[in-house]
N, C-alpha and C positions, 0 to 999 in steps of 0.2 A: 454486856451492855445495860445501859440504865432501863427503866422500866417507868413509864410516864403514863398518865390518866388520860383519857379522852371522853368526849360526851357525846353522843349522836342522839340527835334531836327525836329519832323514832324507836331507838332501843336503849337508851340509856348510859350508863358510865361502862368502860371498858379500859382495859391496860393494854400497852401494845411495848414490845421492847425495840427501843430505836437506837441510833447513832446520835448524841448529843446533837451534833449539828443539825439535825432532823427533827429536834423535839418540839419547836414552833409550826414545823410543817402539819396539815389538815392528816389525820390518819384515817383509814379506810376502816369501816365498821366491819367485825368478824361475822357479823350477823345478817345485815341488809346490803352491805357494800356502799352504803353513802360516806362521802366524807364527815368527819368528825373534828370537832375544835379541842384544843389540849386544854383541859382543866388546871387554871394557874392557882395555886394556894401559896399567900405568903408565909414567911414563917417568923418567929422573932429572931434577933440577933443574940449570940451568948456572948457574953461579955460586958464591958461597959460601954456607956456612950459619953462621949465629951461633951458634947451640946444638950445635954439634961434631958434625952430621951425622947427628943420631940425633931429627931432628923426623918425628913419626907423624901429625902434624895434618893434615886436609887443605886444599889450598892450591884456588887457583881451578880452576874446571871439575871439582872432586872429585878432583884427581890429588894424589897422595902420594909424598913422597920419605922412603926409608928408608934413606938415606947409605952404601948398598954399593957406588956408582959411583967410578968413576975421580978425579972431582972432588971426593970429600970423604975420601978416602982409607980 
């Protein structure tokens, strides 16, 4: 199963092993037991971009490519 990052307002960041279907659901903080939101970090797409590197549309899994990476210049 994949590992996802979550951020507890009281204790800070932690990781949780969860099913993909549960990735966006709040997780229980292992330190204090409160619910914590998932940390979502966008990653640049690998490969070319036919629109010139400024594609703001959401791709699979809600990821966005902003064209500011070294692959798009």
